[in-house]
Steps between C-alpha positions, in 0.01 A plus 500: 500500500208686359137433591207583285212652682160442339237759536181333618293774343644439152255325254589152384430376139318162543381482139846425384510204739206306330489592133345165395187520719268668241595241241416218739160651576429556131605142422276361774209708369558374145516139622179550694329644194625212285381249760158663522474507119590132473256404775223704338574337164494159664163574657362619167628187327338281764177694468499459122582129536219430743262712295579300186460175696165621630383589147618162376311315775189705430517415129548131584200511733287660228611239247423217744161651578423513128620141463279387791200680345569338164538154655179547700313598185639197315404275793140629500482456122629142525253420779214633287615298199532191721146547634360549149684193371367298794147611414553405136641162599208430734253604230663271244499210746131549574413517130706186433317316781167617360590378150623165634180455700291571189700246296468228766118517517366211277226572255209264566257452216136518609325158496276441200149395585352208311243596243150415634287259310206665328180424687163554346296725721124523474366824375324676784312817451608740770292781622647834435587648837488874543839666484622618839552867543872566526580751769786734410806418709701771666861476377742403771762759584849410379718329759867569557739208449796402712841388378818409681870562435820380661674837449532787251666291230535799264664734754245781478197276457350152471488293182138434410589157359664391827210586734352204687133417548566330836757593766777277628759526777713747298222728373606821676259737324121487461377707204136610471412587139216748451205408271636725226795256478768765463550629855541333835641500852749271670591420859735266684338162566406416860610139446768413760713296255490778241599760761795290619607463138479878454701570818773257393617766250293811566718738298461278193127423530370823663760763403338618173139412574445634855583797717584457870675698772752243621565131456459290822786292637258223594444260210163393647339845474152533351462713186191722499378686193423854615401623153470279189712577198345578162578345161399567140503255210728622221558245229572173677622659823321623811714808559527629858348849513544550877676252732318342794557643849581231759602473865649222713325381814 
């Protein structure tokens, strides 16, 4: 029997034992690179998706903001048209009432006095009295006149034909006309009934004729005219030149 004796100092060839190891490492590296590439692409796709969604939401927000602005503008326009139509309706109602009141008033013919019987009067010679000396009279200064109005029935002024000579419980404004008859001032009446009537719808009655800081929550507040408004007669309308300044006590 023969025995083989191995020399411990002899080199051994281990590379021939694992020839597939470099291929495995290269394959793992390629798989890792492919995985990283796919993950990076997935992240980029997600980023692009969320970015497009963000841009879409931003565009929708801008469109809705424009829509809200447009609707707000339309709302303000409709409110203005509604206020103007309410003023026109109130003016027409007042004119109709005025015309009906004029038609109802009966025309009374003045009584005719009986013709006096001719009476013969004796002829009396009168003494001629000396003529009195007429003293020149100093002309009286012109006096301002006062008129009254329920509200500014023409929006930016008062109709001259609808002004009242005497106030009533709904005469909110007191207008003082200057002697030249084409300018004047107006203030809110101090009458309690007229002030309650004005406060029942302050935006309608006082919105275009007066300036004030804030409207009170108390409906029993007292309206004070801080500075009268000025008007000028143009045609048949007393146009508001400067609105009255008021406060609430």
